[in-house]
N, C-alpha and C positions, 0 to 999 in steps of 0.2 A: 111575729117573728124575724129577727135579724138575719137577711139572708146574705150579709157582705160573708166575702172570702177572707181568710186569715191575711193578715198583711203579708207584703213581700219580706220583710224583715224576718217576721215568724217562721216563714217557710224556708228562707234560706238559712237560718240556723238550725232549723230542723234537719234540713237536708244534709248539711256538714257534721251534724251528729250520726245520721243514720248511714253514712258513708264514710268511715273513720280512714283517719291515716296516723301514721306511727309518728311521722316528724311534723310538727305545727311550730309557728313563728308569727308573730304580729308586727307590723311595721305601719304606723299610723292607720289609715282605715282600713287596710287590706289582711286578709288572713292568707299566709303562706303555707302549702300543704306539699306533702311528696311522700310517696310510698314507693311501688316497684314501676311506677311509669305507666300502668295500664288504663284504670278508669279513669275518667277525666276529672270529676270534682276532687279525687283525693290526691291529684296530681298536679295542682293549678292554685293560682292565687285569684281570690275572690274578695271584692269589696263588701264592707258592710256598712258604711256611713255615706251617704250621698252629698254631704257638706263639700263646699270648695275646700280643696287641698293646697294651699300656696307651695308646700314642700315636694309636690309629685314630680318634678324633673328629677330632683337628687335621689327622691324616695325609689322611683322606677330603676335608675340606674343602680342604686345599691341592690335592689331585686334582683336585677339580672347578673350581677356579679356573683350574688349569692347561688343562684341556680347554676350558673357556669361554672363556679369552684366545686360544686356537688358533681357535674356531670350530668346534670338533669335538664331534658328540655323544658323551655318556660311556655305555659300557656296561661293566659289571662281569662277568666270568666267574666263578660261583661253583662252585667245586671242593670235593672232600676236603680240598684244603689251603688253604681260609679260614681265617684266624684265628677263635677263638672270638668268636661274637656278631656276625660281619660282615654275615648274611642279616637277621635281625632289626632291625640298625642302620641298613641301607640302605632298608627296607621303610618305617621310620619316618621316613626322611627324604623318602619320596615315590617311591621306586623300585618298579617292578612287574616281576614277571618274564615271560620270554618265552623260546621254545624251547629245551626239554630236548634234550641229544643224549647218545647211548649211544658209550661208547668201547668197542670190541670189539679181540681180539687173539688171535692164534692162534702156535703152532711156524710158522716159515716153512716146513720142510720137508714138512709134512703136505699143505701147498697147492700146493707148486713144481711145475709143469706148462709145461715149454718148449712154444711154438705158433708154427711157422713163419708163421702169419699176420698176427702181431704185429709191429709196428716199434717200437723204442724212439728216440724223438727226445730232442735235447739241450735243445732249448726248445719252448714251445707253437707250434704251426703253424695256420695259417688253417684246415686239415681239422681238427685236434684241436679249436679254438674252435668250428667247426661242430658238432660233435657235442655238446660240452657246452651248447650254446645249445639244443639240443632237449631237455635233461632240467634246465634250471633256468634263471629268470630272469635274463638278463644285462643288470643295470644297466651304464651306463657305467663306473662305478667299479668295481664288479666285474671286469668285461672288462680295464682296464685293469690293475688289479692283477695278475690271471694273466699277461698278456702281459709285464708287467714282473719276475715273479718271478725267472725264471732266474738273470739277473746278481746278483740279491740274495743267493741262496743260498751258505752257505758248507759246503754239505753235497752229497753226490751226486744228482742229481735226474734222474729220466726220464720222458718224456712219451710215453704207450703208445698207439698207434692199431692197432686191429685191422679188417681188410678182409675183407668177406664179400660174396660176387657182385660184386665189383668196386667196391664202396662202402666209406667210412670209417664203418663201422658202431657203432664202440663204442671207448671212450676212457677211460683213467685216468691217474692221476700218482701217481708213487711218489717218495720222498726216504728215501735210505738215511743213517743217522746211528749210525754203531757196529753194535752187535747189533740195532738197532731200525729197521723199516722202515715209513713211513707210506703208506697207500694213500689218494688223494683223488679228486675227480673223476670217479667212475664213472658212466659215462651209456653208454646204449644207445639207438639211434634208435629210434622208436616201431615202425618196420616190422620191425625186427629183434627184437623183445622175445621173449622165451620159447622161445628157441632155445639158451639157456645160454652166450651171448656173454659175458655177467657174469663166470660162473664161469672161461671160458676167459680171459680178459684179466687177471682177477688171477691164476690160476695162471702166466701167463707174467709177470706183473709180480714174482711173488713167487721165479720161477725167476731173473730178472734180479737182484733183489734180494739172492737167497743166493750169486750170484757175485761180490757186492760186500763179502760179510761179513756180511750179517745173517742173524740167529736167529729173528727175532719180526715178525710183520706185524701192525701195527694199522690201524683204521679209526676215522673218527667218522661216525656215523650218526644221523639225526633221529630220535628216539624214536617219533615218529607216523609214519615211514616203514617200515611193517611189510613191504611187499615187499623192500626193500633189507636191511632185519635178516634176513629171511628167507635171502637169498642167502648172505649172511655167516655165520650159524649154521649153515646146510647144509653150509658149507664146514669147520664146526670151529671157527668163533670164538667166544670166550667172552667175556660182558660183564666188564670191568675195572672201570668207574665211570661215573658220568654226571657231565654239567655242564651247569649253565642260564646264561642271562643274565639280569642285573637291569639294566634302563635307566631312565634319567631320564624321567619323564612328559612327552612335548612339551607344552611352555606352563603345566608344573608349576613348583612352587617346594618348593625342598629348606628343611628346616627350618635358623634359624641357630644357629651355637653358642651355648651359654649361656655 
């Protein structure tokens, strides 16, 4: 049996599909995305080809000008697919690192566990949003992006709610893209934590995704969130790679081109 995880390129493309953005452009190895300024991946520049890019200085300057003209803060997602030299080049221009994230993945059959207490919705509901709000700070932009994501998807999405004691107690969202399914927005209300609800809703989500044809389940977790990482690793997820954001410093100044 082949135990190799899906490639970084496959996981990156699947996650870009799973977290949609209404404004997209390409410049060389980079995909540029913008939404409402909420979630990171939908409002950042990501590289898709690690080959050397001799035009990178001019390309970065062009990207900076484009985001500035749109009035959008510029963030680069630094991944193993970055062109050589991107990280030091951006740092030299005044970018700073923020928020490291771990991509974890597992064969879906090892996790799938149907659960009659879990409902799969076609779009985020008020109840689903209420559970998410207990786990993360919901800015207006992040909330709007989540609510508007369903009609933007060109893949199969499911928004899961687990009811416990008559209460919407846990939530998750899954998006299936061929063999890959991404799990996002895992949240458990504080009063229901430490009851195994996260494992249950992930198992139910994996069973739903497997029925759609997925073979792998992946998730992205903040490197500093040891509790969430422990949940996934306890289910057998393995680290595939990491990424981090490089952002323009507010009020700072990038170096001009020579």
